C-alpha positions in Angstrom: -18.7 51.3 -5.7 -19.4 48.1 -3.8 -21.4 45.1 -5.0 -24.1 43.4 -2.9 -24.2 40.3 -5.1 -22.2 37.3 -3.9 -20.0 35.6 -6.5 -18.0 32.4 -6.4 -14.3 32.8 -5.9 -13.6 31.0 -9.1 -15.5 33.8 -11.0 -13.6 36.8 -9.4 -12.2 39.7 -11.2 -8.4 39.8 -10.8 -8.4 43.4 -9.9 -11.1 43.2 -7.2 -10.2 44.7 -3.8 -11.7 45.3 -0.4 -13.2 41.8 -0.6 -15.6 40.3 2.0 -14.6 36.7 2.2 -17.6 34.5 3.0 -16.0 31.2 3.9 -17.9 27.9 4.4 -16.6 24.4 5.2 -18.2 21.0 5.7 -16.3 17.8 6.3 -17.8 14.3 5.5 -18.3 13.6 9.2 -20.0 17.0 9.9 -22.4 16.2 7.1 -23.4 12.9 8.6 -23.8 14.2 12.1 -25.5 17.6 11.7 -27.7 17.0 8.6 -28.8 20.2 6.8 -28.1 22.7 9.6 -24.4 23.0 8.7 -24.8 22.4 4.9 -22.8 24.5 2.6 -26.0 26.1 1.3 -27.2 27.0 4.7 -23.8 28.4 5.7 -23.8 30.6 2.6 -27.3 31.9 3.4 -26.2 32.8 7.0 -23.1 34.5 5.8 -24.9 36.5 3.1 -27.5 37.7 5.6 -24.8 38.8 8.0 -23.0 40.7 5.3 -26.2 42.3 4.2 -27.1 43.4 7.7 -23.6 44.9 8.2 -23.6 46.6 4.8 -20.6 44.7 3.6 -19.9 44.7 -0.2 -17.7 42.8 -2.7 -18.9 39.5 -1.2 -17.1 36.5 -2.5 -18.0 32.9 -1.5 -15.3 30.4 -0.7 -16.7 26.9 -0.1 -14.7 23.7 0.9 -17.0 20.7 0.8 -16.0 17.4 2.3 -12.7 18.5 3.8 -11.6 18.1 7.4 -11.0 21.1 9.6 -7.7 19.6 10.9 -6.0 20.4 7.6 -5.5 23.9 6.2 -4.6 22.6 2.8 -8.1 23.3 1.4 -8.5 24.8 -2.1 -11.0 27.5 -1.3 -9.3 28.4 2.1 -5.9 28.7 0.4 -7.3 30.9 -2.3 -8.9 33.2 0.3 -5.6 33.4 2.4 -3.6 34.3 -0.8 -5.9 37.3 -1.2 -5.5 38.2 2.5 -1.7 38.1 2.1 -2.0 40.2 -1.1 -3.8 42.9 0.9 -7.1 42.5 -1.1 -9.4 41.4 1.7 -11.2 43.7 4.1 -13.5 41.2 5.9 -13.3 37.4 6.6 -16.6 35.9 7.8 -17.3 32.4 8.9 -20.3 30.7 10.6 -18.2 29.7 13.6 -14.6 29.1 14.6 -14.8 25.3 13.8 -15.7 26.1 10.2 -12.4 28.1 10.0 -10.4 25.2 11.4 -9.9 22.7 14.3 -6.2 23.3 15.1 -5.9 25.7 18.0 -2.4 26.9 17.2 -3.0 27.5 13.5 -6.4 29.2 14.0 -4.7 31.5 16.5 -1.9 32.3 14.1 -4.4 33.6 11.6 -6.8 35.4 14.0 -4.2 36.9 16.3 -1.3 37.6 13.9 -2.1 37.4 10.1 -5.5 39.2 10.1 -4.5 42.1 12.4 -1.3 42.6 10.4 -3.3 42.8 7.2 -6.0 44.9 8.8 -8.7 42.3 8.1 -11.8 42.1 10.2 -12.5 38.5 11.3 -16.0 37.5 12.3 -17.2 34.1 13.6 -21.0 34.7 13.7 -22.3 32.0 16.0 -19.4 32.3 18.4 -19.9 36.1 18.8 -16.3 36.7 17.7 -15.6 40.0 15.9 -12.1 41.4 15.8 -13.6 45.0 15.6 -15.1 44.5 19.0 -12.4 43.3 21.5 -15.0 42.4 24.2 -16.4 39.7 22.0 -13.1 37.9 21.6 -12.2 36.8 25.2 -13.7 33.3 24.8 -12.2 32.7 21.3 -9.1 30.8 22.5 -11.2 28.5 24.6 -13.5 27.8 21.7 -10.4 27.0 19.6 -9.2 24.6 22.2 -12.6 22.9 22.3 -12.7 22.6 18.5 -9.2 20.9 18.6 -10.3 18.6 21.4 -13.4 17.7 19.3 -11.3 16.9 16.3 -9.0 14.7 18.4 -11.9 13.0 20.1 -13.7 12.3 16.8 -10.5 11.0 15.3 -10.1 8.5 18.2 -13.6 7.2 17.8 -13.3 6.8 14.0 -9.9 5.0 14.5 -11.5 2.6 17.1 -14.3 1.7 14.7 -11.9 1.3 11.8 -9.6 -0.9 13.9 -12.5 -3.1 14.8 -13.7 -3.4 11.2 -10.1 -4.1 10.0 -9.6 -6.9 12.6 -12.9 -8.4 11.5 -11.7 -8.8 7.9 -13.6 -5.9 6.4 -11.6 -3.9 3.8 -10.8 -0.5 5.3 -9.1 1.1 2.4 -11.3 3.5 0.4 -9.8 2.6 -3.0 -9.7 -0.8 -4.7 -6.6 -2.1 -6.6 -6.4 -1.9 -10.4 -8.3 -5.0 -11.7 -11.3 -4.7 -9.3 -14.5 -2.8 -9.2 -16.9 -2.0 -6.3 -20.0 -4.2 -6.2 -23.5 -2.9 -5.9 -24.3 -1.1 -2.6 -20.6 -1.3 -1.7 -20.7 0.6 1.6 -22.8 -2.1 3.1 -21.6 -5.2 1.2 -17.9 -4.5 0.6 -18.0 -6.8 -2.5 -15.2 -6.7 -5.0 -15.9 -7.6 -8.6 -13.2 -8.5 -11.1 -12.7 -5.8 -13.8 -12.2 -8.3 -16.7 -10.4 -5.8 -18.9 -7.9 -4.6 -16.3 -7.5 -8.2 -14.9 -6.0 -9.3 -18.2 -3.4 -6.6 -18.0 -2.5 -7.6 -14.4 -2.1 -11.2 -15.6 0.0 -10.0 -18.5 2.3 -8.1 -16.2 2.9 -11.1 -14.0 3.5 -13.5 -16.9 5.9 -11.1 -18.6 7.9 -10.7 -15.4 8.2 -14.5 -15.1 9.4 -14.6 -18.7 12.3 -12.6 -17.6 11.3 -9.1 -18.8 12.4 -6.1 -16.7 10.0 -3.5 -15.4 11.1 -1.1 -18.1 10.4 -3.7 -20.8 7.0 -4.4 -19.4 6.2 -0.7 -19.2 7.4 -0.2 -22.8 5.2 -3.0 -24.1 2.1 -1.6 -22.3 2.8 1.9 -23.7 3.3 0.6 -27.3 0.0 -1.3 -27.0 -1.7 1.9 -25.8 -2.9 0.3 -22.5 -4.3 3.0 -20.2 -2.5 3.5 -16.9 -4.6 2.6 -13.9 -5.7 6.2 -13.1 -6.8 6.8 -16.7 -8.6 3.4 -16.8 -10.6 4.4 -13.7 -11.5 7.6 -15.4 -12.5 5.8 -18.6 -15.0 3.5 -16.8 -16.5 6.4 -14.9 -14.8 6.2 -11.5 -13.1 9.1 -9.7 -9.3 9.1 -9.6 -7.3 11.5 -7.5 -4.1 11.3 -9.6 -4.5 11.4 -13.3 -1.2 11.7 -15.2 -0.8 13.8 -18.4 0.5 10.8 -20.4 -2.3 8.2 -20.5 -0.1 5.2 -21.6 3.1 6.0 -19.6 3.3 3.2 -17.1 5.7 3.9 -14.2 8.0 1.3 -12.7 6.5 2.0 -9.2 3.0 1.1 -10.5 4.1 -2.1 -12.1 6.2 -3.0 -9.0 3.2 -2.4 -6.7 1.0 -4.6 -8.8 3.6 -7.4 -8.7 3.7 -7.4 -4.9 0.0 -6.8 -4.2 -1.6 -9.7 -2.3 -5.1 -8.5 -3.2 -4.6 -10.3 -6.5 -4.6 -13.6 -4.5 -8.1 -12.8 -3.2 -6.7 -11.5 0.1 -7.8 -8.4 2.0 -4.7 -6.9 3.7 -5.5 -4.3 6.4 -3.2 -2.0 8.4 -0.5 -1.7 5.8 -0.1 2.0 6.7 -0.8 4.3 9.6 -0.9 8.0 10.5 1.2 9.4 13.3 -1.4 12.0 14.3 -5.0 13.0 13.5 -3.6 16.2 12.1 -1.4 14.4 9.6 -2.6 13.3 6.3 0.7 11.4 5.5 0.4 7.6 5.6 3.5 5.7 6.9 4.2 2.0 6.2 3.4 -0.4 9.0 5.8 -3.3 9.7 4.6 -6.5 8.1 3.9 -8.1 11.5 1.2 -5.5 12.1 -0.6 -6.3 8.9 -3.9 -8.4 9.1 -4.4 -10.7 6.2 -7.8 -12.3 5.3 -7.8 -14.8 2.4 -10.9 -15.6 0.3 -12.5 -12.2 0.4 -12.9 -11.9 -3.3 -12.1 -13.7 -6.6 -8.4 -14.0 -7.2 -6.8 -12.7 -10.4 -3.4 -14.4 -9.9 -2.9 -18.0 -8.6 -0.7 -18.4 -5.5 2.0 -20.4 -7.3 2.5 -17.6 -9.9 2.4 -14.9 -7.2 4.9 -16.8 -5.0 7.2 -17.4 -8.0 7.2 -13.6 -8.8 8.0 -12.7 -5.2 11.0 -15.1 -5.2 12.2 -13.7 -8.5 11.9 -10.1 -7.2 13.9 -11.0 -4.1 16.6 -12.8 -6.0 17.3 -10.8 -9.1 17.8 -7.3 -10.4 18.2 -8.1 -14.1 20.9 -6.2 -15.9 19.6 -5.2 -19.4 21.9 -6.0 -22.3 22.6 -4.0 -25.4 20.1 -5.9 -27.5 17.5 -6.2 -24.7 17.6 -10.0 -24.7 17.2 -11.5 -21.3 19.3 -14.6 -20.7 17.8 -17.9 -19.9 19.2 -17.8 -16.4 19.5 -14.0 -15.8 19.3 -13.2 -12.1 19.4 -16.9 -11.1 23.1 -17.7 -11.3 25.5 -17.1 -8.3 29.2 -17.6 -7.6 29.7 -20.7 -5.4 32.8 -19.1 -3.8 32.0 -15.4 -3.1 28.2 -15.5 -3.4 27.9 -12.6 -5.8 25.5 -12.8 -8.7 26.6 -13.7 -12.2 26.3 -11.1 -15.0 24.9 -12.2 -18.3 27.3 -11.5 -21.2 25.3 -11.4 -24.5 27.5 -11.2 -27.5 26.8 -12.1 -31.1 29.1 -15.1 -31.1 28.8 -16.3 -27.5 26.5 -16.0 -24.5 27.8 -16.7 -21.0 27.6 -15.8 -17.3 30.5 -14.5 -15.2 31.0 -13.6 -11.5 30.2 -9.9 -10.8 32.4 -10.2 -7.7 35.4 -10.7 -9.9 34.2 -8.0 -12.3 34.0 -5.5 -9.5 37.0 -3.1 -9.1 37.3 -4.5 -5.5 37.9 -8.0 -6.8 35.8 -9.9 -4.4 36.5 -13.2 -6.2 39.7 -14.8 -7.5 38.2 -15.8 -10.9 35.3 -15.2 -13.2 33.7 -18.6 -12.8 32.6 -18.2 -16.4 30.1 -20.6 -18.0 28.5 -20.7 -21.4 24.7 -20.5 -21.6 24.4 -23.6 -23.8 26.6 -25.6 -21.4 24.5 -24.5 -18.5 21.2 -25.4 -20.3 22.6 -28.9 -21.0 23.6 -29.3 -17.4 20.1 -28.4 -16.3 18.5 -30.8 -18.7 20.8 -33.7 -17.6 20.3 -33.1 -13.9 16.5 -32.8 -14.2 16.3 -35.9 -16.4 17.9 -37.9 -13.6 15.5 -36.5 -11.0 12.5 -37.3 -13.3 13.7 -40.9 -13.6 13.9 -41.3 -9.8 10.4 -39.7 -9.3 8.9 -42.1 -11.9 10.4 -45.2 -10.3 7.7 -47.8 -9.5 9.1 -48.4 -6.0 8.4 -44.8 -4.9 11.4 -44.8 -2.6 12.7 -41.4 -3.8 9.3 -39.7 -3.2 9.0 -41.3 0.2 12.4 -40.1 1.1 11.5 -36.5 0.1 8.4 -36.7 2.4 10.6 -38.0 5.3 13.0 -35.1 4.8 10.5 -32.3 4.6 7.4 -33.4 6.4 8.2 -34.0 10.1 6.1 -34.9 13.1 5.4 -31.2 13.5 2.4 -31.7 11.2 0.6 -33.2 14.3 1.1 -29.9 16.1 -0.7 -27.8 13.5 -4.2 -28.5 14.8 -3.3 -27.5 18.4 -1.6 -24.3 17.2 -4.5 -23.4 15.0 -6.9 -23.8 17.9 -4.8 -21.5 20.1 -4.5 -19.0 17.2 -8.3 -18.7 16.8 -8.7 -18.4 20.6 -6.2 -15.5 20.6 -8.0 -13.8 17.6 -11.3 -14.0 19.4 -9.8 -12.5 22.6 -8.1 -9.7 20.5 -11.5 -8.7 19.1 -13.0 -8.8 22.6 -10.3 -6.5 23.9 -11.0 -4.1 21.0 -14.6 -3.8 22.1 -13.6 -3.5 25.8 -11.1 -0.7 25.1 -13.7 1.1 22.9 -16.3 0.9 25.7 -13.8 2.1 28.3 -13.1 5.1 26.1 -16.8 5.9 25.9 -17.1 5.6 29.7 -14.2 7.9 30.2 -15.6 10.5 27.8 -19.0 10.4 29.5 -17.3 10.7 33.0 -18.2 7.2 34.3 -14.6 6.4 35.0 -11.7 8.8 35.8 -8.8 9.5 33.4 -6.4 7.7 35.8 -8.6 4.6 35.9 -9.0 4.6 32.1 -5.3 4.9 31.6 -4.5 2.0 33.9 -7.2 -0.3 32.5 -6.6 0.5 28.9 -2.8 0.0 29.4 -3.4 -3.5 30.9 -5.7 -4.5 28.1 -3.5 -3.2 25.3 -0.5 -5.0 26.8 -2.5 -8.3 26.8 -3.5 -7.6 23.2 0.1 -7.0 22.1 1.2 -10.3 23.7 -1.6 -12.2 22.0 -0.7 -10.6 18.7 3.0 -11.6 19.1 2.0 -15.2 19.9 -0.2 -15.3 16.8 2.6 -14.0 14.6 4.7 -16.9 15.8 1.9 -19.4 15.4 1.2 -18.2 11.9 4.8 -18.5 10.8 5.1 -22.1 12.2 1.8 -23.3 10.8 2.6 -21.8 7.4 6.1 -23.3 7.3 4.9 -26.8 8.3 2.1 -26.8 5.8 4.3 -25.4 3.1 6.9 -28.1 3.7 4.4 -30.9 3.1 2.8 -29.2 0.1 6.2 -28.4 -1.4 7.0 -32.1 -1.8 3.8 -32.7 -3.6 4.3 -29.7 -5.8 7.8 -30.8 -6.7 6.7 -34.3 -7.6 4.1 -32.8 -9.9 6.7 -30.5 -11.4 9.1 -33.4 -11.9 6.5 -35.4 -13.8 6.1 -32.6 -16.4 7.9 -33.7 -19.6 7.2 -30.4 -21.3 9.5 -28.3 -19.1 12.7 -29.2 -20.9 11.3 -28.8 -24.4 12.4 -25.5 -26.0 13.7 -24.1 -22.7 12.6 -20.5 -22.0 13.2 -18.1 -19.1 9.7 -18.7 -17.9 10.2 -22.5 -17.9 13.6 -22.1 -16.1 11.9 -20.1 -13.3 9.1 -22.7 -13.0 11.8 -25.3 -12.3 14.7 -23.6 -10.5 15.2 -21.0 -7.7 19.0 -20.6 -7.8 22.1 -22.0 -9.5 25.6 -21.9 -7.9 28.6 -22.1 -10.3 32.1 -23.1 -9.2 35.3 -22.4 -11.0 36.6 -24.9 -13.5 39.1 -27.5 -12.3 41.7 -29.5 -14.1 41.8 -33.3 -13.5 44.9 -35.4 -13.5 44.3 -36.5 -17.0 44.0 -32.9 -18.1 40.2 -32.8 -18.5 38.4 -29.6 -17.4 35.3 -30.0 -15.2 33.0 -27.5 -13.6 30.6 -28.1 -10.6 27.2 -26.6 -10.9 24.7 -26.9 -8.0 21.0 -26.6 -8.7 18.4 -25.4 -6.2 15.0 -26.6 -7.4 11.7 -24.9 -6.5 9.9 -26.3 -3.5 12.8 -28.5 -2.3 16.1 -26.8 -2.9 19.3 -28.7 -3.6 18.9 -32.5 -4.1 22.3 -34.1 -3.6 
């Protein structure tokens, strides 16, 4: 006995057979363009009326709302296809072929192979497609081709709009980083607000990393303190999160690492970090850094630039080896062999703490000796060297500071204004070219210009755009370097005047002061005294010799 009542697929009886699938789909873009005519409710009504007129029973409704037709990885669709493959479906009804999907080859695979093999009747009502009546199906392949073209065309237009917005400095990512909330009327304003609770955790992660803690130690501390992971925090404050882990306090190394390198915490918007190879693909691939567009000052910073830059240098220079009692050495990850260049390992024993060359420790014996140095001797050497520099910086004559400025701030500073002018001219032209290419595409679609003409003109404009972008990458690097060189001297002088740095030396203070330490092997003088050369590379200025 068949049933005339339509039920939701989530309420189905497991033993139900001879099912009439009523499938409806609506993407976000479809909803904006067509209004109510293609709504899920109206599709359901149309499908039910058809099933009733045909006398079809065991009707089960499978809706996918807000999902593109270019993907077939849709929950309701997959549930329906599983029933088809299990031989439990008799009829598969859709409003039209585009509701089923917008990929010509995949739609054809189902309608021409899967459904006939499983003896399933397929009906697309508005396209007059009915697999029980062969004469109705002659235009189906052409409709499928049109649907795929439509999906591709829509994707291109959306991509052009997104590209223009991204180049204008508007955030184009749908999700905000942990530590920020969407402001009121976000779709129009794109305002980011600081989430005070999460921002404190972000700051904690940065500061603990500077203190010398490894990612595992940071993660362990957050878990012990029962700090919710970002996805669970979003859920707790009433925001949707796609990925919610089973363990609410289990912070992963990847999440902590991504926080430590995220420029959004500086107040920057960074666009075009990823791209998709095809409109059919949902997988995001990383873009090379030169293709990123960075816009400072979009929102309130959570981390200051000095702290952020210090963390990036630390991440690039060290991979801290955890010791048996989990103590991080004062200079862990900062000491290197002056001869072979390998990093020094930290040896933390109860009676002594020292650093030795990992190149010598390797079975390949990259180095002839261990270049071993005790931590307390290295700490004293740092204090002595920095005390001498402090004395020079504080000299009334100011000769030492003036010499630093001469060394690092060259006449290139005068060129910055001209480079900045050219940079902004190029940026304006790049935006103009975006608009021109977008208009050309619309003219091509409407038939105002031929495909050949469109291809030639767009190729020329895109080539000009690429050349301007390459120029601006070079300008940006030069400007940044020149300004940084000048600022670095001032920053170092300020650092050198800080008397608190050498009091109760900690890993954090060491990293505020130094970038790198090179250790030579001990030598024996003629009078039998052992000496060991240690070279210090200070933050902002490097080695001062």
